[in-house]
C-alpha positions in Angstrom: 21.6 8.5 28.3 22.2 10.3 25.6 20.5 7.8 23.2 17.4 7.8 25.2 17.5 11.5 25.0 18.0 11.7 21.2 15.3 8.9 20.7 13.0 11.0 22.6 14.0 13.8 21.3 13.3 12.3 17.8 9.6 10.7 18.8 8.7 14.6 20.2 9.5 16.1 16.4 7.9 13.6 14.6 5.2 14.2 16.9 5.2 17.5 16.6 5.4 17.4 12.5 2.6 14.9 12.9 0.0 17.4 14.7 0.7 19.7 11.6 -0.4 17.2 8.9 -3.6 19.0 7.4 -6.6 17.4 5.8 -7.4 18.2 2.4 -9.3 21.3 2.6 -12.2 20.3 0.3 -13.5 16.9 1.1 -16.8 15.4 0.1 -18.4 13.0 2.6 -20.8 11.7 0.1 -17.8 10.7 -2.7 -15.6 9.1 0.6 -18.6 6.7 0.7 -18.6 3.0 0.3 -15.7 0.3 0.0 -11.8 0.9 0.0 -8.8 -1.6 0.1 -6.1 -1.2 3.0 -3.6 -1.2 0.7 -0.5 0.7 2.9 0.0 0.7 6.4 2.5 2.6 8.3 3.3 3.2 12.4 5.7 3.1 14.8 3.5 1.4 17.8 5.0 -1.9 19.2 1.8 -3.9 18.5 2.5 -3.4 15.0 6.3 -3.8 14.5 5.1 -7.0 16.4 2.3 -7.8 13.6 3.5 -6.6 10.7 4.7 -9.4 8.9 1.2 -11.6 9.5 -1.0 -8.4 8.5 -3.3 -8.3 5.1 -5.2 -6.6 3.0 -8.4 -5.8 4.3 -11.6 -3.5 3.7 -12.7 -0.6 5.1 -16.6 1.2 4.3 -16.8 4.8 5.1 -20.5 5.9 5.6 -20.8 9.6 6.0 -24.3 10.2 7.9 -26.8 13.3 8.3 -24.4 14.7 11.0 -21.7 15.7 8.5 -19.8 12.2 11.0 -18.7 9.2 9.6 -18.7 5.4 10.2 -16.1 3.3 9.5 -16.3 -0.5 9.1 -12.9 -2.2 9.3 -13.3 -6.0 8.1 -9.6 -8.6 7.5 -10.4 -12.1 6.8 -7.8 -14.2 9.3 -5.5 -17.4 8.0 -8.3 -19.9 9.7 -11.1 -18.3 7.6 -12.8 -16.0 10.3 -12.8 -12.0 10.1 -11.7 -9.3 12.5 -13.9 -6.6 12.1 -14.3 -3.4 13.9 -16.5 -0.2 13.5 -15.8 3.4 14.8 -18.0 6.5 14.7 -15.6 9.6 13.9 -16.9 12.7 14.5 -16.4 15.8 12.7 -14.5 18.5 13.7 -14.8 22.6 13.1 -11.6 21.7 10.6 -13.4 19.7 7.2 -11.6 16.7 6.7 -10.6 15.8 10.2 -12.3 13.5 13.0 -12.2 12.5 16.3 -13.5 9.2 17.7 -12.5 7.0 21.0 -11.8 3.2 19.8 -14.2 1.1 21.8 -12.1 -1.7 21.0 -8.4 -0.1 22.2 -9.8 2.6 24.2 -7.9 5.4 22.4 -8.4 8.8 21.2 -8.0 9.6 17.7 -7.7 12.4 15.6 -7.8 11.6 11.9 -7.1 13.7 8.8 -8.0 12.9 5.3 -4.6 14.0 4.1 -5.2 13.7 0.1 -8.2 12.0 -1.9 -9.0 11.0 -5.1 -12.7 9.6 -4.5 -12.2 7.0 -7.4 -8.8 5.9 -6.8 -7.4 6.5 -3.3 -7.4 8.1 -0.1 -4.2 8.7 2.2 -5.5 9.3 6.2 -3.1 10.2 9.1 -4.3 9.5 12.5 -2.6 10.3 16.0 -3.7 7.7 18.2 -3.6 8.8 22.1 -3.6 6.1 24.9 -2.4 6.9 28.8 -0.3 10.3 27.6 1.6 8.1 24.8 1.0 9.4 21.2 1.3 7.1 18.1 0.7 8.3 14.6 -0.6 6.1 11.9 -0.5 6.2 8.2 -3.0 4.4 6.0 -3.1 4.2 2.4 -6.4 2.9 1.1 -7.6 2.1 -2.7 -10.5 1.5 -4.5 -8.9 -1.1 -6.1 -6.4 -4.1 -4.6 -3.8 -2.2 -6.9 -2.5 1.3 -6.8 0.4 2.9 -8.8 3.8 2.8 -7.6 3.6 6.8 -7.6 0.8 6.6 -5.2 2.4 4.3 -3.3 5.7 6.6 -2.9 3.7 9.5 -1.9 2.1 7.3 1.1 6.1 6.3 1.9 7.1 9.9 2.0 4.3 11.0 4.0 5.1 8.2 6.7 8.4 9.2 6.6 7.9 12.7 7.3 5.2 12.3 10.2 8.2 10.0 11.7 7.8 6.4 10.8 10.4 4.7 10.3 11.1 3.0 7.1 10.8 -0.5 7.9 7.6 0.2 9.3 6.0 0.8 6.0 4.1 -1.9 4.5 2.3 -2.8 1.6 0.0 -5.5 2.7 -0.3 -8.7 0.6 -3.7 -8.9 -0.8 -6.5 -11.2 1.2 -9.8 -12.7 0.3 -12.6 -10.9 1.4 -15.0 -11.1 4.5 -18.0 -12.4 4.0 -20.9 -9.4 4.4 -21.4 -9.4 7.8 
């Protein structure tokens, strides 16, 4: 019982820390537009723990629209040559750099924050996912190219640890061929 309470307390603290992650104040959505490579991924979600060894680098395309919302398109090439794709429309909030969306694929609510962005190099994105009362933090490190410096990888690792993600659940994805255009 003590162990269970300790684990639950740690999870609650990590989610409280997660909810306090502020987005970068001066986000320029037009500069975010275009293709990004998913280089780092971190979460304590059980599905990830079970699949992290088989995950590979994919691509994301961010497309801002006239309303200030952001269309998100993800694609990753599977080992059998097929492509895994997902699209979402992230709605702007009253806080610049913070968006919300419901995943059509997974049915979870997402609170996404663009934590740190250098538009021609990298983007650190923190998302709190909620489904059936369960909250999960997910951090992603994107790059304009397939390689990022050790310093940026460490910055991502630190953000992940600060938001309660276990060190063993912080991964840098192996390079992968890209999906053909849809």
